[in-house]
C-alpha positions in Angstrom: -30.3 78.0 -10.9 -29.4 74.7 -11.4 -28.0 73.8 -8.2 -30.6 75.5 -6.4 -33.2 73.5 -8.1 -31.2 70.3 -7.4 -31.1 71.5 -3.9 -35.1 72.1 -4.0 -35.5 68.3 -5.3 -33.4 67.1 -2.7 -35.3 69.0 0.0 -38.8 67.4 -1.4 -37.5 63.8 -1.9 -35.8 63.7 1.6 -39.1 65.5 3.1 -41.3 63.1 1.1 -39.4 59.9 2.6 -40.1 61.4 6.2 -43.8 61.6 5.9 -43.9 58.4 4.6 -41.6 57.0 7.6 -43.7 58.7 10.1 -47.3 57.3 8.5 -45.9 53.8 8.4 -44.4 54.1 11.5 -47.6 55.6 12.9 -50.2 53.0 11.8 -47.3 50.2 12.8 -47.8 51.5 16.5 -51.9 51.8 16.4 -51.7 48.1 15.2 -49.5 46.6 17.9 -50.4 46.1 21.4 -48.1 48.3 24.2 -45.3 46.3 25.3 -46.1 45.3 29.1 -50.3 45.7 28.6 -51.0 41.8 29.4 -48.0 41.5 31.8 -48.4 41.7 35.2 -46.5 44.9 36.4 -47.8 47.4 33.3 -45.3 50.1 32.0 -42.9 48.9 34.8 -42.1 45.9 32.4 -41.1 48.4 29.7 -37.5 47.5 28.5 -35.9 49.6 25.6 -33.6 49.1 23.2 -31.4 51.7 21.6 -29.5 53.1 18.3 -27.8 56.4 17.1 -27.6 57.9 13.5 -24.0 59.5 13.2 -20.8 59.9 11.6 -22.6 61.6 8.6 -19.8 62.4 6.0 -20.3 64.2 2.5 -21.0 67.5 1.6 -22.6 69.2 -1.2 -19.5 69.0 -3.1 -18.6 65.6 -2.6 -19.8 62.5 -5.1 -21.9 61.4 -2.3 -22.9 60.9 1.5 -22.8 58.2 3.7 -23.9 57.9 7.6 -23.8 55.0 10.4 -26.2 53.6 12.5 -25.2 51.9 15.8 -27.4 49.7 17.0 -26.6 49.0 21.0 -27.3 45.5 22.7 -26.7 43.2 25.1 -23.8 41.4 22.8 -21.5 43.7 21.0 -22.8 46.6 19.2 -23.8 46.3 15.2 -22.8 48.8 12.5 -24.8 49.4 9.4 -23.8 52.2 6.7 -26.5 53.8 4.9 -25.7 55.7 1.5 -27.0 58.5 -0.8 -26.5 61.3 -3.0 -26.5 63.9 -0.2 -26.8 64.2 4.0 -30.6 64.9 3.5 -31.1 61.8 1.7 -29.0 60.1 3.7 -31.1 61.1 6.8 -34.5 60.4 4.9 -33.7 56.9 4.3 -32.3 56.1 7.5 -35.2 57.7 9.4 -37.5 55.9 6.8 -36.0 52.7 7.9 -35.7 53.0 11.4 -39.3 54.3 11.4 -40.8 50.8 9.4 -38.5 49.0 12.0 -40.5 50.6 15.0 -37.6 52.9 16.1 -38.8 56.2 17.4 -36.9 59.4 17.6 -35.9 60.3 20.5 -33.5 63.3 20.3 -30.5 65.1 18.4 -27.3 65.8 19.9 -23.6 66.7 18.5 -20.4 65.0 19.2 -17.2 67.2 18.4 -14.9 65.5 16.5 -12.2 68.0 16.3 -11.7 71.4 17.8 -13.7 73.0 14.6 -15.8 70.0 13.4 -19.2 68.6 15.2 -21.2 66.0 14.2 -24.7 65.5 14.5 -26.2 62.6 16.4 -29.9 61.3 15.9 -31.2 59.0 18.7 -33.6 56.1 18.8 -35.5 53.8 21.2 -38.1 50.9 20.4 -39.6 48.6 22.9 -37.0 45.8 23.4 -38.1 42.6 20.9 
């Protein structure tokens, strides 16, 4: 019973963080003019930068979880680790952070680590700054 209460609490916290991140990012984008709106080529001038959240580690029986955000740019890639008590909270923290920074969730995929292990990956983009 106690384990299910903790799972419900973690789920509620994760969903609350995702909702706040969505609201903050929608307010940010509503106040920010579109890239290329004042340029000569319009939407054709838009350039994007990308990142991926993946390498989620830890589970319900471990003492913590983490994930890695990899930013892809013109130079070498940049890596950042997000840590929390569970994978759900790692996802919520990472989504909130990326939303505040102007990243838009694009897609989810899976990467096969070994024949029996698949890892979830979340892809983001934002207008190039």
